[in-house]
N, C-alpha and C positions, 0 to 999 in steps of 0.2 A: 505544683499547684496549677490548676487551670480554671477558667471561667466558662460557664455553660449558658447558652441561650438558644432560643428556637425561632425559626422563621418558616412558617408553613409546615411542610412535612420534614424539613431538614433541620437536624440538631447540630449546632456548631460548638466545638470545643476550642477555646482560644488559649494557646500556650503563651507565656510571657514572650514579648517581642514580635508576636504575630499580629499584624495590623490589618484588620478587615473591617471596613466601615459598613454600618448598617445599610446605607444607601446602596452600596455595591451588592450586598446580599439580597436586598429586595429586587434590584435590577436583575440579578442572576436568576432568582426564583421566577420572575416574570418571563425571562427568556426561555427557561425550561418549559414553562406552561405553553409557550407559543409553538414549541416543537411538536410535530405529529408523532407522539410516542405511545406505545402500548403500556399497560400497567407494569409489566416486567421491566421494560426499558427504563421507565421512570424510577422504579425502585433501585435498579442497579446504578443509575447515574447519581441518585441521591445518596446511596451508600458510599459511592466513591468520593463525592464531595464532602460528606461527613468525615470520612477517613482522611482526606486531604487536609481538612481544617485542623486536624490533630497534629499534623506533621511539624508545622512551624517553619522557621528559617532553616534552610539547608546549608550544611557545612561539610567540608571534605572529611573531617575527622569523624563524622557521624556515620560513615558507611563502612560496612564490611563486605569485601568482594567475595562472592561465592564461586562464580565461574564466568567464563567468557561466552556470550551468546552469539556474537558474530563480529566480523571486522571487514572493512572495505576502505575505499578511497576517502570516505567522509570521516572515518574514525573507528573506534572500537566500542562495542556495546557489551557491558558486563551485567550479569545478574548480581544484585547487591541486596544486603539487608540494611535498612535504615535503623540503626541501633536504638535511638531514643523511642521510636514507635514500635519497632519490631516488624514493620511492613517490608515486604519484598518488592523491589522496584527494578526497572531496567535503567541503567545509567550509561548514557552515551558520552564518550570523552572525545573531544575534538581539539587536537593540538594546533594552535595558531600562533605564529610570531607576528604580533600586531601591536600597534600603539595603544596605550591605555584608553584614549578617547574612542577609538574604534571598538575596542573590547567592551567598553561601557555602553556604547550604542547597541551592540549586538545583544547584550543582556537586556537592555530596555525593550528592544524590538521583540525579543522572545517572550516578554511578559504577555503579549497578545494571546499566547497559548492558554493562559489562565481562563480566557473567555471562550475557548473552543471546547464546548461540552456537548457531545453527540454520541449516540450508541455506535457510530461508525468512524469515530476518531479516537485514537489512543489517548488515554487520560494523561494529563500533564501535572507533575508535582511542583516543578520549579527549575530554574537554571541559575548557575553561579560560575564564577571564575576562580581557579586556584592553580598555582604552580604551572602557569603556561597553558592551561587547558580549560576550555569551556565545557561545563558539565550540564547535560540536559537529562533531567530525571523524569521517567515516564512509568506509566502502568506496565506491569510485567504481563506479557501475553504468553501463557505457558505452552501454547501449541507451536510457537515459533512463526517464522515467515513462510510464505507460500513457496519460495524457492527451496527452503529446507524440507517442506512437505513433499515437494516434487521429487527430491532426491530419494525419499522413502517410497513414494507411491509410483514413480516413473511417469505416470500420466494421471491427470485429474479428470474424472468423468464429466461429461457435459451437464448432467443433472446437478452436480455440485457447483459447476461454474456458473449456473444460473444464480445461485445464492451469492457467490463471489461478485458477480456483475452488479446485482442490485445493491449490495453493501458498498461497493466502490462508487457507484453512481450516486447513492444517497450521501456518501461522505463528500464527494466532490460538489454536489449541489449545496450541501450545508455550508461548506467553506466559501462557495461563490455567493450564495444568497445572503448569508448572515454576516460574513466577514470580508467579502470582496477579495478573497484570496484564491489564487490558483495553486494547485499542488506543485507542479513543475517537475516532479520526479516519480511518477507512477511506474511501478515495476514490481515483479513478484516479491522481491526482498523488502518492499515497503508496504506489503499487505500482510497483516498479522492475524493469527487466529488464536483462540484460547479454548480451553476444555469445556466451556459453556456453549460452544458453537458460535461465538461471536466472531465477526470479521471486521477489522478496523484498519484505517490508513494511518501511517506515521510518516515522519520526515518530510513535511510539506514546507513550502518556502515562505515563512512568515517574516523572515529577516533578510531584507535585501543586502544589508551589509555583510551578513554571514555568507550569503551566496557569492558575493563579490570576493570575499576573503578566501573562499574555498575554490575559486574558479579554476585554478591550476590542477585541482584534483578531480574535476568533473569529467575529464576525457573518458574515463572508463565507464561512465554511466550514460554516455550520450547515445548508446545504441538503442535506447528507448525513446529518444527524442523524435519529434515530428519533423517532416521535411522542411516546413516553413521555419521552424526554430533553428534547425541546423544551417539554414541559409541566412540567418540573421535578420529576417524580416519580422514584421509585427506578428505576434502570436497571442492567442487567447486561451480560454479554457478548452477550446477545440484541440489544442495540443495535448492536453491531458486525456482527451477521448482517444486520440491516436495511441498514446502510451498504454492505455487500458486495453485497446484492441490487440496490440502487439503482445501484451502480457497474456491475454486469453489464448492466442494462438500457441504461444510457448507452453502454457499449462496444458493445453489440449493434446499437443503432439509430443510433449516431453523434452523438447530442446528448443533453444533459441532459433527462430524461424528464418533468419537471414544468414546466408543464402538459403532458399527453400530446399527441403529434402528432395533427393532424387528418388525415382521409382523403387529401387532396391531398398533404400533406407525406409521408405514408407511401408513397404511390405514387411520389413523386419519390425517396425514399430507396431503395426496393426495386425500382423500375423496373416495377412492375405493380400492379394493384388488390389491396388487401388486404381479405379478407372476414372477417366476424365468425365466431368459432368456434361460434356457436349453430347454424350449418348452414343458416340461412335465406337466405343470400346478401346480407345487409345489409352495407354498408360498415362496416369496423371503426372504432369510436370509443369511447374510454374516458373522455372528458371530461364531467363532470357540469355544468360551467359553460360557457356560451358565452364566447368571448374578447371582452372589451370592444372596441368598434369603435375603430380608430385606434391600437391598441396596437402599438408598434414591434416589429419582428422582427429579431433578430440572427442573421445567416446562420450556420448550423451549430449554433446554440445554442437554437433555439426562441424562443418569445415571451419578451420581457423582463418580469419581474415584480418589483415592489418587494419588498424583503426581508421585510417584515412580511406582505405578501400571500402570499409564498411559504411562510413558516412556518405561516401559517394554513391554507394548502392542504394541507400535509403532515399537519397534526394533524386536520383536519376532513373532508377529501375522501378518496375511495377511493384506494388505493395504485396506483402505476404497474404496468403489466403488459406483457408482450411481445405484439406483434401476432400473431394466429393465421395459420396457413398458411405461415409463414416459418421457424419454428424447430421442432425436434422436441418432442413432448409431454413427454419427459423433462426437457428444458431449461426449458420453460415451467413445469412442475411444480416444479422446483428453485427457480426464481426466485420463484414464487408463495409457496412455503413460507418464503422469506427475507423477504418483504414483507407478512406478515400484520400488520395494525395493532396487534392485541393481542399483546404479547410472550409471553403464556402460550400462544398458538396458533402462534407462530412456531417453526420448526424450530430445534433446537439444533445445536451444532457436531458432536456425535457422530452425530446422525441424518443430517446433510448429508454427512458424510464416508463414510458407507456407502451413499449413493445408488447405485442400479444404473447401471452404465455409466461410472463415473468410474475412469479408469486413470491411470497416471503415467509416460507415455513422455517422452523427452527431445528437445527441439528440436535441430536441426542445430547443431553447434559451429562458430563462425566468429569471426574476429578483427575483422570489419567490423560495427559496430553497425547500419549501414543494411541489411545483409543480414538482420539479425534482423527488422527491420521488414518486409522482403520475405517472410521466413519466416512471420511472423505473418499475412500476407495470402494467400500463394500455396502454402504447403506444409501443408495441413490433415492429411495422412496421417501426419505426424510428431508430432502433438500429441494430447493427451488429448481424449477425446470423451464426450459424453453419449449417443451412439448405442449401441444394443445390438450 
């Protein structure tokens, strides 16, 4: 049995045990109206919130695991079916050996995600603790993450990266302006896509206690951190801008860009010689250090660097940049402004969002997530572009 009532355009179904106060619903409706959304975005957000209201309290026994979506230092993400509602979700499991008080604080802090409702943020169903694991239940994005897309596509065209950029910027701006939240972990694996052509951010740092509890597992993700953050100095949303710029270079050339690719690798990536932008005809190279002889190369990922060597490189060497002669000057300029070593010189969110040439068209809608991957590679005319 459930109870039904309506607020504005959103119909809410209340299952027993689900406590949603009318004041909170009215506040949520008001916040949605304040967002600059088109009709399609409003309908999709309202549909998700209606669906979410039917779910009720989340419990471990209510989930059937379908398959694993991904795993990393932060935990494992499974595709699951929520049996009472029949909805498909993504469930992130984080194993933490922590005291009950800290565990309860993490769950409380994660409740902020209920208020994060944006077309550029992955939807949140709820979080709970069971058998030594924190579960975070999210909207399932059937196209996967951009690092998974990159494995299929090898490189993502500039035209598509325009759409990626504006979605990430709008997601970061929403978190900053509406919730005073920094993402803290922007990277291709935390940018998700679905078969409707939507691009959304996930895994942002709303829980300080969770970040502290997982500190020992963050080493493997610090390769996307800004120089100022690695140095332990004060950092701001400008650090997220750096991480976005680094991600764009990776998605553009098809591999993590530190250390930068050498001329022969660039030629193999793009199928032709890449010349330096100085106009002198010299082969492009951005690396200030010769690669130590005998260093192993991991196919598709560039030279392997020890983590401390990598962090030292990010802090002390010139930032990555796009090779000349392959991308438009607008895109190169955009990325360069994201990757300024000094955060005071780095472009801010507002500056980047008004960059000339950024538009917000929608990718082809499809029910097949693999078609989305094909769209990402083969249908540049349907995507946002940096071109004039």
